[in-house]
Each structure stands twice: as C-alpha cells, then as structure tokens.
C-alpha positions as CSV (number, residue, x, y, z in Angstrom):
1,M,116.9,76.3,126.3
2,Q,116.7,75.6,123.0
3,N,113.5,74.5,121.5
4,N,113.4,72.6,118.2
5,F,110.2,73.2,115.9
6,R,109.3,72.0,112.4
7,F,107.4,73.8,110.0
8,E,107.4,74.0,106.4
9,L,108.0,76.8,103.9
10,D,106.8,76.9,100.2
11,N,109.5,76.7,97.4
12,Q,108.9,80.5,96.9
13,M,109.5,81.7,100.4
14,I,112.7,79.5,100.2
15,E,113.9,80.8,97.2
16,Q,113.0,84.9,98.9
17,L,115.0,83.6,102.2
18,Q,117.9,82.5,100.4
19,T,118.2,85.7,98.1
20,Y,117.6,87.5,100.9
21,T,120.2,85.5,103.0
22,Q,122.9,86.3,100.2
23,L,121.6,90.0,99.7
24,L,121.5,90.9,103.6
25,N,124.4,88.9,104.4
26,K,122.9,87.3,107.1
27,D,122.1,83.6,108.1
28,T,118.7,82.2,108.0
29,N,118.2,82.2,111.4
30,T,119.0,85.5,112.3
31,I,116.5,86.5,109.2
32,L,113.5,84.2,110.3
33,N,114.5,86.0,114.2
34,E,114.0,89.2,113.0
35,A,111.1,88.5,110.8
36,L,109.1,86.9,114.1
37,E,110.1,90.0,116.1
38,Q,108.5,92.3,113.7
39,Y,105.5,89.9,113.4
40,F,104.9,90.0,117.1
41,E,105.7,93.5,117.7
42,N,102.9,94.2,115.0
43,E,100.3,91.7,116.5
44,Q,101.1,93.4,119.7
45,K,100.5,96.6,118.6
46,K,96.8,95.2,116.7
47,L,96.0,93.7,120.1
48,L,96.7,96.9,122.0
49,E,94.5,99.1,119.8
50,K,91.7,96.4,119.9
51,N,91.8,96.8,123.5
52,V,91.5,100.8,123.6
53,E,88.6,100.5,120.9
54,N,87.3,97.9,123.5
55,E,87.4,100.1,126.3
56,N,85.9,102.9,124.1
57,A,83.2,101.2,123.5
58,M,82.3,100.4,127.0
59,T,80.5,103.8,127.1
60,N,78.0,105.4,124.7
61,L,77.9,108.5,126.6
62,D,79.1,111.5,124.9
63,Y,81.4,113.9,126.8
64,D,78.5,116.4,127.7
65,E,76.5,113.6,129.2
66,F,79.6,111.7,130.6
67,W,80.4,115.1,133.0
68,E,76.9,116.1,133.2
69,G,76.6,116.9,136.9
70,V,79.4,116.9,137.7
71,E,80.9,120.0,139.4
72,I,84.9,121.1,139.8
C-alpha cells in the first residue's frame, strides 16, 4: 500500500538533498526514508527516556525511606 504525501522543502534543503544524492549515489527516496527512520528512532528514545524520568518522579522517597521496615 502506497500513500502519497504533499510536503514542501526549502531551497537549501533541496540543494543539500541533491548534493547528497550525488555524493552517496542514492536516490532521494532512499535518503528521505533513512532520514525519517533515524528521526523516529531518536524521538522514540527521547520518549522512552521521558517515561523513565516520569516513573522515577512518581516517588520522592530515597532508598532508605523506600525500604524502611522491610525485612528480608
């Protein structure tokens, strides 16, 4: 299934895309797909880190307070 999207690139981005197309010997679709994959991976990492920070913020107890009264 193929979807068509309409988006605009500024002149500087188009020039860079053309330059890297020649330098890397890749077509523009490949470069754009690779760039989007990298973007999504980076954003997913940020979201996961934010979730960990939010989970850590769920408690304001330090280690000793958390384990106080627990016998092993």
